[in-house]
C-alpha positions in Angstrom: 211.6 150.2 171.3 213.9 149.1 168.8 211.4 146.3 167.8 208.9 148.6 167.0 211.7 150.8 165.0 212.5 147.9 163.4 209.4 146.5 162.1 208.6 149.7 161.0 212.2 150.2 159.0 211.0 147.0 157.5 206.9 147.0 156.9 207.7 148.8 153.2 210.5 146.2 152.6 209.4 143.4 150.3 210.7 139.5 151.0 213.6 139.6 148.4 214.8 142.4 150.0 214.9 141.5 153.9 218.1 139.5 153.9 220.5 142.1 152.5 219.0 144.7 154.9 219.3 142.4 157.8 222.5 140.6 157.2 224.5 144.0 157.9 222.7 144.7 160.9 224.1 141.0 162.2 227.9 141.3 161.4 230.3 141.5 164.3 231.5 145.3 163.6 227.7 145.9 164.0 227.6 144.0 167.2 230.6 145.6 168.8 229.2 149.1 167.7 226.0 148.3 169.6 227.7 146.7 172.3 229.9 149.9 172.7 227.0 152.5 172.2 225.4 150.4 175.5 228.5 150.8 177.7 228.6 154.4 176.2 224.5 155.3 177.9 225.6 153.2 180.8 228.3 155.1 181.8 226.6 158.9 180.8 223.8 157.3 182.5 225.0 155.8 185.8 229.0 156.6 186.2 229.3 160.1 185.2 226.3 160.9 187.8 227.8 159.3 190.4 225.0 157.1 191.1 224.8 153.9 193.6 222.7 152.0 190.7 226.0 150.3 189.4 226.5 148.6 193.1 223.1 147.2 192.9 223.6 146.1 189.3 226.5 144.0 190.7 224.9 142.7 193.7 221.8 141.5 192.0 223.7 140.2 188.7 226.3 137.8 191.1 223.1 136.7 192.9 221.3 135.7 189.3 224.9 134.5 188.4 225.0 132.0 191.5 221.2 130.9 191.2 222.3 130.2 187.6 225.5 128.1 188.4 223.6 126.3 191.3 220.5 125.3 189.3 221.8 122.2 187.6 222.8 120.9 191.1 219.5 121.6 192.6 218.1 120.3 190.3 219.6 117.1 190.5 218.9 117.3 194.2 215.7 117.8 193.9 214.8 114.5 191.2 217.0 112.4 193.2 214.7 113.1 196.6 211.5 112.5 194.0 213.1 109.4 193.0 213.9 108.2 196.8 210.1 109.3 197.6 208.6 107.3 194.8 210.6 104.0 195.6 210.3 104.4 199.6 214.5 104.6 199.7 216.4 107.5 201.6 
């Protein structure tokens, strides 16, 4: 949705005008405003309504985080297994 809106906004711009239009969107202040707006929306949608969804978000986020942390070790283990299989080792 946001990308569609962005493309519709820049559709009428010339190529020379595009950097001046995009530059304010990439500033630190703009990023802080986007994060703050997202947190406000999340709070209004889930926290104020006493929804159980934030608990699910934390659980699934923790599972994904732990998977990503363990992924390099798993890849090394699988590569070692493949190497051992190819060379007849244990």
